[in-house]
LOTORBA-292385 format. One record per residue (C-alpha): residue number from 0; residue in three letters; x negated, y, z negated. Coordinates in steps of 0.5 Angstrom, whole numbers, m for minus. Example, Ala and Ser with C-alpha at 12.3 -4.5 7.8 and 13.67 -1.06 7.14 Angstrom:
! residues 2
+------+------+-------+-------+-------+
| resi | resn |     X |     Y |     Z |
+------+------+-------+-------+-------+
|    0 |  ALA |   m25 |    m9 |   m16 |
|    1 |  SER |   m27 |    m2 |   m14 |
+------+------+-------+-------+-------+
//
This chain:
! residues 379
+------+------+-------+-------+-------+
| resi | resn |     X |     Y |     Z |
+------+------+-------+-------+-------+
|    0 |  UNK |    15 |   512 |   100 |
|    1 |  UNK |    15 |   506 |   105 |
|    2 |  UNK |    20 |   504 |   109 |
|    3 |  UNK |    21 |   497 |   107 |
|    4 |  UNK |    21 |   494 |   100 |
|    5 |  UNK |    15 |   491 |   101 |
|    6 |  UNK |    10 |   496 |   100 |
|    7 |  UNK |     4 |   493 |    96 |
|    8 |  UNK |     1 |   496 |    90 |
|    9 |  UNK |    m4 |   502 |    92 |
|   10 |  UNK |   m10 |   500 |    88 |
|   11 |  UNK |   m13 |   507 |    89 |
|   12 |  UNK |    m8 |   510 |    84 |
|   13 |  UNK |   m11 |   510 |    77 |
|   14 |  UNK |    m5 |   511 |    71 |
|   15 |  UNK |    m6 |   515 |    65 |
|   16 |  UNK |    m7 |   509 |    61 |
|   17 |  UNK |   m12 |   506 |    65 |
|   18 |  UNK |   m17 |   513 |    64 |
|   19 |  UNK |   m18 |   511 |    56 |
|   20 |  UNK |   m25 |   515 |    57 |
|   21 |  UNK |   m20 |   521 |    57 |
|   22 |  UNK |   m16 |   520 |    50 |
|   23 |  UNK |   m19 |   514 |    46 |
|   24 |  UNK |   m25 |   518 |    43 |
|   25 |  UNK |   m19 |   523 |    41 |
|   26 |  UNK |   m15 |   518 |    37 |
|   27 |  UNK |   m21 |   515 |    33 |
|   28 |  UNK |   m21 |   517 |    26 |
|   29 |  UNK |   m13 |   518 |    27 |
|   30 |  UNK |    m7 |   514 |    25 |
|   31 |  UNK |    m3 |   513 |    31 |
|   32 |  UNK |     4 |   511 |    33 |
|   33 |  UNK |     5 |   507 |    39 |
|   34 |  UNK |    12 |   508 |    44 |
|   35 |  UNK |    11 |   503 |    49 |
|   36 |  UNK |    14 |   497 |    52 |
|   37 |  UNK |    12 |   491 |    56 |
|   38 |  UNK |    10 |   495 |    62 |
|   39 |  UNK |     5 |   499 |    58 |
|   40 |  UNK |    m2 |   496 |    60 |
|   41 |  UNK |    m9 |   497 |    60 |
|   42 |  UNK |   m12 |   493 |    66 |
|   43 |  UNK |    m8 |   486 |    64 |
|   44 |  UNK |    m7 |   487 |    57 |
|   45 |  UNK |    m2 |   490 |    53 |
|   46 |  UNK |    m4 |   497 |    51 |
|   47 |  UNK |    m3 |   496 |    43 |
|   48 |  UNK |    m8 |   489 |    44 |
|   49 |  UNK |   m13 |   494 |    48 |
|   50 |  UNK |   m13 |   500 |    44 |
|   51 |  UNK |   m13 |   495 |    37 |
|   52 |  UNK |   m19 |   492 |    40 |
|   53 |  UNK |   m22 |   499 |    42 |
|   54 |  UNK |   m22 |   501 |    34 |
|   55 |  UNK |   m16 |   505 |    34 |
|   56 |  UNK |   m12 |   505 |    28 |
|   57 |  UNK |    m4 |   504 |    30 |
|   58 |  UNK |     0 |   504 |    24 |
|   59 |  UNK |     7 |   503 |    28 |
|   60 |  UNK |    10 |   501 |    34 |
|   61 |  UNK |    17 |   504 |    37 |
|   62 |  UNK |    21 |   500 |    42 |
|   63 |  UNK |    26 |   502 |    47 |
|   64 |  UNK |    32 |   499 |    50 |
|   65 |  UNK |    29 |   492 |    52 |
|   66 |  UNK |    24 |   492 |    46 |
|   67 |  UNK |    17 |   493 |    45 |
|   68 |  UNK |    15 |   487 |    49 |
|   69 |  UNK |    21 |   488 |    54 |
|   70 |  UNK |    24 |   481 |    53 |
|   71 |  UNK |    31 |   484 |    50 |
|   72 |  UNK |    37 |   484 |    55 |
|   73 |  UNK |    40 |   490 |    57 |
|   74 |  UNK |    45 |   494 |    52 |
|   75 |  UNK |    42 |   489 |    47 |
|   76 |  UNK |    42 |   492 |    40 |
|   77 |  UNK |    34 |   490 |    37 |
|   78 |  UNK |    32 |   491 |    30 |
|   79 |  UNK |    26 |   493 |    26 |
|   80 |  UNK |    20 |   488 |    26 |
|   81 |  UNK |    13 |   486 |    26 |
|   82 |  UNK |     9 |   484 |    32 |
|   83 |  UNK |     8 |   477 |    32 |
|   84 |  UNK |     1 |   478 |    35 |
|   85 |  UNK |    m2 |   484 |    32 |
|   86 |  UNK |     2 |   485 |    25 |
|   87 |  UNK |     4 |   492 |    27 |
|   88 |  UNK |    10 |   494 |    24 |
|   89 |  UNK |    16 |   495 |    30 |
|   90 |  UNK |    21 |   500 |    30 |
|   91 |  UNK |    27 |   499 |    34 |
|   92 |  UNK |    30 |   505 |    38 |
|   93 |  UNK |    36 |   501 |    41 |
|   94 |  UNK |    39 |   499 |    35 |
|   95 |  UNK |    41 |   503 |    29 |
|   96 |  UNK |    38 |   509 |    32 |
|   97 |  UNK |    35 |   512 |    38 |
|   98 |  UNK |    31 |   517 |    34 |
|   99 |  UNK |    25 |   516 |    29 |
|  100 |  UNK |    27 |   518 |    22 |
|  101 |  UNK |    22 |   522 |    18 |
|  102 |  UNK |    20 |   516 |    14 |
|  103 |  UNK |    18 |   512 |    21 |
|  104 |  UNK |    14 |   517 |    22 |
|  105 |  UNK |    10 |   518 |    15 |
|  106 |  UNK |     3 |   517 |    16 |
|  107 |  UNK |     2 |   518 |    24 |
|  108 |  UNK |    m3 |   524 |    26 |
|  109 |  UNK |    m1 |   523 |    34 |
|  110 |  UNK |     4 |   519 |    38 |
|  111 |  UNK |     3 |   516 |    44 |
|  112 |  UNK |     8 |   515 |    50 |
|  113 |  UNK |     7 |   510 |    55 |
|  114 |  UNK |    12 |   507 |    59 |
|  115 |  UNK |    14 |   506 |    66 |
|  116 |  UNK |    20 |   510 |    69 |
|  117 |  UNK |    24 |   509 |    75 |
|  118 |  UNK |    26 |   516 |    76 |
|  119 |  UNK |    33 |   515 |    75 |
|  120 |  UNK |    37 |   520 |    70 |
|  121 |  UNK |    41 |   514 |    68 |
|  122 |  UNK |    35 |   509 |    66 |
|  123 |  UNK |    35 |   510 |    58 |
|  124 |  UNK |    27 |   511 |    57 |
|  125 |  UNK |    28 |   518 |    59 |
|  126 |  UNK |    33 |   519 |    53 |
|  127 |  UNK |    28 |   515 |    49 |
|  128 |  UNK |    22 |   520 |    51 |
|  129 |  UNK |    27 |   526 |    49 |
|  130 |  UNK |    28 |   523 |    42 |
|  131 |  UNK |    21 |   522 |    41 |
|  132 |  UNK |    19 |   529 |    43 |
|  133 |  UNK |    25 |   531 |    38 |
|  134 |  UNK |    22 |   527 |    32 |
|  135 |  UNK |    15 |   529 |    34 |
|  136 |  UNK |    17 |   536 |    34 |
|  137 |  UNK |    20 |   536 |    28 |
|  138 |  UNK |    15 |   532 |    24 |
|  139 |  UNK |     9 |   537 |    27 |
|  140 |  UNK |     6 |   531 |    31 |
|  141 |  UNK |     2 |   531 |    37 |
|  142 |  UNK |     5 |   527 |    43 |
|  143 |  UNK |     0 |   524 |    48 |
|  144 |  UNK |     4 |   522 |    54 |
|  145 |  UNK |     0 |   517 |    59 |
|  146 |  UNK |     3 |   518 |    66 |
|  147 |  UNK |     5 |   513 |    71 |
|  148 |  UNK |     8 |   513 |    78 |
|  149 |  UNK |    16 |   515 |    79 |
|  150 |  UNK |    18 |   509 |    84 |
|  151 |  UNK |    24 |   513 |    87 |
|  152 |  UNK |    21 |   520 |    87 |
|  153 |  UNK |    21 |   521 |    95 |
|  154 |  UNK |    28 |   524 |    95 |
|  155 |  UNK |    32 |   528 |    90 |
|  156 |  UNK |    39 |   527 |    90 |
|  157 |  UNK |    46 |   526 |    87 |
|  158 |  UNK |    50 |   531 |    83 |
|  159 |  UNK |    47 |   534 |    77 |
|  160 |  UNK |    50 |   532 |    70 |
|  161 |  UNK |    55 |   537 |    68 |
|  162 |  UNK |    56 |   540 |    61 |
|  163 |  UNK |    61 |   535 |    57 |
|  164 |  UNK |    59 |   529 |    60 |
|  165 |  UNK |    52 |   528 |    56 |
|  166 |  UNK |    50 |   521 |    54 |
|  167 |  UNK |    44 |   516 |    52 |
|  168 |  UNK |    45 |   514 |    60 |
|  169 |  UNK |    44 |   522 |    62 |
|  170 |  UNK |    42 |   527 |    57 |
|  171 |  UNK |    40 |   533 |    61 |
|  172 |  UNK |    43 |   537 |    67 |
|  173 |  UNK |    39 |   534 |    73 |
|  174 |  UNK |    41 |   529 |    79 |
|  175 |  UNK |    41 |   522 |    79 |
|  176 |  UNK |    34 |   522 |    83 |
|  177 |  UNK |    30 |   527 |    79 |
|  178 |  UNK |    23 |   527 |    82 |
|  179 |  UNK |    18 |   527 |    76 |
|  180 |  UNK |    14 |   523 |    72 |
|  181 |  UNK |    15 |   523 |    65 |
|  182 |  UNK |     9 |   528 |    64 |
|  183 |  UNK |    12 |   533 |    68 |
|  184 |  UNK |    19 |   531 |    65 |
|  185 |  UNK |    17 |   532 |    59 |
|  186 |  UNK |    14 |   539 |    60 |
|  187 |  UNK |    21 |   541 |    63 |
|  188 |  UNK |    25 |   538 |    57 |
|  189 |  UNK |    20 |   543 |    52 |
|  190 |  UNK |    21 |   549 |    57 |
|  191 |  UNK |    28 |   548 |    58 |
|  192 |  UNK |    30 |   548 |    51 |
|  193 |  UNK |    33 |   542 |    51 |
|  194 |  UNK |    31 |   539 |    44 |
|  195 |  UNK |    35 |   540 |    38 |
|  196 |  UNK |    35 |   547 |    36 |
|  197 |  UNK |    30 |   549 |    41 |
|  198 |  UNK |    24 |   546 |    38 |
|  199 |  UNK |    18 |   545 |    42 |
|  200 |  UNK |    13 |   539 |    42 |
|  201 |  UNK |     6 |   539 |    43 |
|  202 |  UNK |     4 |   534 |    48 |
|  203 |  UNK |    m2 |   533 |    52 |
|  204 |  UNK |    m1 |   529 |    59 |
|  205 |  UNK |    m6 |   524 |    61 |
|  206 |  UNK |    m5 |   525 |    69 |
|  207 |  UNK |    m6 |   520 |    74 |
|  208 |  UNK |   m11 |   520 |    79 |
|  209 |  UNK |   m10 |   519 |    87 |
|  210 |  UNK |    m3 |   520 |    86 |
|  211 |  UNK |     2 |   525 |    89 |
|  212 |  UNK |    10 |   525 |    90 |
|  213 |  UNK |    13 |   520 |    95 |
|  214 |  UNK |     6 |   516 |    95 |
|  215 |  UNK |     8 |   508 |    96 |
|  216 |  UNK |     8 |   505 |    90 |
|  217 |  UNK |    10 |   498 |    88 |
|  218 |  UNK |    11 |   497 |    80 |
|  219 |  UNK |     6 |   491 |    78 |
|  220 |  UNK |    11 |   489 |    72 |
|  221 |  UNK |    18 |   490 |    72 |
|  222 |  UNK |    20 |   496 |    68 |
|  223 |  UNK |    26 |   491 |    65 |
|  224 |  UNK |    29 |   485 |    66 |
|  225 |  UNK |    35 |   486 |    71 |
|  226 |  UNK |    30 |   491 |    75 |
|  227 |  UNK |    26 |   485 |    77 |
|  228 |  UNK |    24 |   486 |    84 |
|  229 |  UNK |    22 |   493 |    88 |
|  230 |  UNK |    28 |   492 |    92 |
|  231 |  UNK |    33 |   493 |    86 |
|  232 |  UNK |    28 |   499 |    83 |
|  233 |  UNK |    30 |   502 |    90 |
|  234 |  UNK |    37 |   501 |    90 |
|  235 |  UNK |    38 |   502 |    83 |
|  236 |  UNK |    40 |   510 |    84 |
|  237 |  UNK |    46 |   508 |    89 |
|  238 |  UNK |    48 |   501 |    86 |
|  239 |  UNK |    48 |   503 |    78 |
|  240 |  UNK |    54 |   507 |    79 |
|  241 |  UNK |    58 |   500 |    80 |
|  242 |  UNK |    57 |   499 |    73 |
|  243 |  UNK |    62 |   504 |    71 |
|  244 |  UNK |    67 |   500 |    76 |
|  245 |  UNK |    70 |   493 |    76 |
|  246 |  UNK |    65 |   491 |    81 |
|  247 |  UNK |    59 |   487 |    79 |
|  248 |  UNK |    53 |   490 |    80 |
|  249 |  UNK |    49 |   483 |    80 |
|  250 |  UNK |    48 |   482 |    73 |
|  251 |  UNK |    48 |   475 |    71 |
|  252 |  UNK |    44 |   473 |    77 |
|  253 |  UNK |    37 |   474 |    79 |
|  254 |  UNK |    38 |   480 |    84 |
|  255 |  UNK |    42 |   485 |    80 |
|  256 |  UNK |    43 |   491 |    83 |
|  257 |  UNK |    42 |   488 |    90 |
|  258 |  UNK |    48 |   485 |    91 |
|  259 |  UNK |    55 |   488 |    89 |
|  260 |  UNK |    62 |   484 |    89 |
|  261 |  UNK |    69 |   482 |    85 |
|  262 |  UNK |    73 |   476 |    85 |
|  263 |  UNK |    79 |   481 |    88 |
|  264 |  UNK |    75 |   482 |    94 |
|  265 |  UNK |    76 |   475 |    96 |
|  266 |  UNK |    78 |   475 |   104 |
|  267 |  UNK |    75 |   481 |   105 |
|  268 |  UNK |    67 |   479 |   105 |
|  269 |  UNK |    64 |   473 |   107 |
|  270 |  UNK |    58 |   474 |   102 |
|  271 |  UNK |    59 |   471 |    95 |
|  272 |  UNK |    55 |   470 |    88 |
|  273 |  UNK |    57 |   468 |    82 |
|  274 |  UNK |    55 |   471 |    75 |
|  275 |  UNK |    52 |   467 |    70 |
|  276 |  UNK |    49 |   468 |    63 |
|  277 |  UNK |    42 |   468 |    63 |
|  278 |  UNK |    38 |   469 |    57 |
|  279 |  UNK |    34 |   475 |    56 |
|  280 |  UNK |    37 |   479 |    63 |
|  281 |  UNK |    45 |   478 |    61 |
|  282 |  UNK |    48 |   474 |    57 |
|  283 |  UNK |    55 |   476 |    58 |
|  284 |  UNK |    55 |   479 |    65 |
|  285 |  UNK |    62 |   482 |    68 |
|  286 |  UNK |    66 |   477 |    72 |
|  287 |  UNK |    62 |   471 |    68 |
|  288 |  UNK |    63 |   465 |    72 |
|  289 |  UNK |    67 |   468 |    77 |
|  290 |  UNK |    66 |   468 |    84 |
|  291 |  UNK |    65 |   475 |    87 |
|  292 |  UNK |    65 |   477 |    94 |
|  293 |  UNK |    62 |   483 |    97 |
|  294 |  UNK |    55 |   486 |   100 |
|  295 |  UNK |    48 |   483 |   100 |
|  296 |  UNK |    43 |   488 |   100 |
|  297 |  UNK |    37 |   484 |    99 |
|  298 |  UNK |    34 |   486 |   106 |
|  299 |  UNK |    37 |   493 |   106 |
|  300 |  UNK |    32 |   498 |   109 |
|  301 |  UNK |    31 |   502 |   103 |
|  302 |  UNK |    26 |   507 |   107 |
|  303 |  UNK |    33 |   510 |   109 |
|  304 |  UNK |    33 |   513 |   102 |
|  305 |  UNK |    27 |   517 |   103 |
|  306 |  UNK |    29 |   518 |   111 |
|  307 |  UNK |    35 |   522 |   109 |
|  308 |  UNK |    34 |   524 |   102 |
|  309 |  UNK |    40 |   521 |   100 |
|  310 |  UNK |    43 |   516 |    95 |
|  311 |  UNK |    48 |   511 |    99 |
|  312 |  UNK |    55 |   513 |    97 |
|  313 |  UNK |    58 |   509 |   103 |
|  314 |  UNK |    58 |   502 |    99 |
|  315 |  UNK |    62 |   505 |    93 |
|  316 |  UNK |    67 |   508 |    98 |
|  317 |  UNK |    68 |   502 |   102 |
|  318 |  UNK |    69 |   497 |    96 |
|  319 |  UNK |    74 |   502 |    93 |
|  320 |  UNK |    78 |   502 |    99 |
|  321 |  UNK |    78 |   495 |   100 |
|  322 |  UNK |    79 |   493 |    92 |
|  323 |  UNK |    87 |   492 |    91 |
|  324 |  UNK |    88 |   494 |    84 |
|  325 |  UNK |    86 |   502 |    85 |
|  326 |  UNK |    88 |   504 |    78 |
|  327 |  UNK |    83 |   498 |    75 |
|  328 |  UNK |    77 |   500 |    79 |
|  329 |  UNK |    74 |   506 |    76 |
|  330 |  UNK |    72 |   505 |    68 |
|  331 |  UNK |    71 |   510 |    63 |
|  332 |  UNK |    63 |   510 |    63 |
|  333 |  UNK |    63 |   512 |    70 |
|  334 |  UNK |    63 |   519 |    69 |
|  335 |  UNK |    57 |   519 |    65 |
|  336 |  UNK |    53 |   515 |    70 |
|  337 |  UNK |    56 |   520 |    75 |
|  338 |  UNK |    54 |   526 |    71 |
|  339 |  UNK |    61 |   529 |    72 |
|  340 |  UNK |    69 |   528 |    72 |
|  341 |  UNK |    69 |   529 |    80 |
|  342 |  UNK |    66 |   524 |    83 |
|  343 |  UNK |    71 |   518 |    82 |
|  344 |  UNK |    77 |   523 |    84 |
|  345 |  UNK |    73 |   525 |    90 |
|  346 |  UNK |    73 |   517 |    92 |
|  347 |  UNK |    80 |   516 |    90 |
|  348 |  UNK |    82 |   522 |    94 |
|  349 |  UNK |    78 |   520 |   100 |
|  350 |  UNK |    74 |   526 |   100 |
|  351 |  UNK |    69 |   525 |   106 |
|  352 |  UNK |    61 |   523 |   104 |
|  353 |  UNK |    59 |   530 |   107 |
|  354 |  UNK |    64 |   534 |   103 |
|  355 |  UNK |    62 |   530 |    96 |
|  356 |  UNK |    55 |   532 |    98 |
|  357 |  UNK |    57 |   539 |    99 |
|  358 |  UNK |    60 |   539 |    92 |
|  359 |  UNK |    53 |   538 |    89 |
|  360 |  UNK |    51 |   545 |    91 |
|  361 |  UNK |    49 |   550 |    89 |
|  362 |  UNK |    46 |   546 |    83 |
|  363 |  UNK |    42 |   541 |    86 |
|  364 |  UNK |    39 |   546 |    90 |
|  365 |  UNK |    37 |   550 |    84 |
|  366 |  UNK |    35 |   544 |    81 |
|  367 |  UNK |    29 |   543 |    86 |
|  368 |  UNK |    27 |   550 |    85 |
|  369 |  UNK |    26 |   548 |    78 |
|  370 |  UNK |    23 |   542 |    79 |
|  371 |  UNK |    17 |   546 |    82 |
|  372 |  UNK |    15 |   549 |    76 |
|  373 |  UNK |    13 |   543 |    73 |
|  374 |  UNK |    10 |   539 |    78 |
|  375 |  UNK |     3 |   536 |    76 |
|  376 |  UNK |     2 |   533 |    83 |
|  377 |  UNK |     3 |   535 |    90 |
|  378 |  UNK |     9 |   533 |    94 |
+------+------+-------+-------+-------+
//
């Protein structure tokens, strides 16, 4: 991956959705479900609109966190609705349920899954993929995955999620950056028996052309409202850990995940920002309307992640050490983001970063070997 956050979009990469000749003929005469969001484009059109124009019969759409057209805030519960533009009924998978019901899937012959991932365990589109696969397997529906690049796959790092720490922000025993595309990850889910009762989903992947792991790729469309820059996307594996602390991760600004800080760090840092309520991004962010002091990472050289092969733990360690109310630093959700109960305690105990990283073994190396079985693209 590029040594800076300003890599240009590689026009040579042809995403799975753009390879319409590989799947649109197969969809003709079938009733189709679409699990997509605003990143699911064919050219400059949402795939829903493009496929309907091609004569594909779409009977129902399914939307993840942030909604079908990507305009809902992080964590906002979304209800079922009808798509205003097309009249297609939409089922929310981030409201009353995460998994489609049998009734939701009634009449569907084949499901399309097409969303832009960021390659990080706690990004919830991974969990949506899991539940779509499970529901399709249980209802004997084929799943076609239109593959897209992973912008954080130039390195694989972080603690592997341990049993007992599963949640919607981490369902499987993988590290923070997992180094797979959705098409590859789906094969791992199937093969490792991670779906309920070990069911298997019938999947067909439409692979990309001219792509390999670690190839520079700037996302043409922000994958979610608060990951609105390439810098934020590349910082996200490291800075999202602050969501499980009292430190603001920058929600309520236009540069979430690129700044971190707290009102309680006044006097420790010159840089400051003030979270505000921003409709469609973060209506009620941490430390709303309070001046936060901390780190400005908007010009940080994100190429360091791939050069070192490591997420950055030094920011977490530094802000914990500077934070005056140590007992209030970590929140209950931190273990779900970390994937274990250990990381918070290691930071509290002053364990060195090198020793923390050593504690991720042998699970991290074992995962790296496991991953190789599922690669559709060369490293």
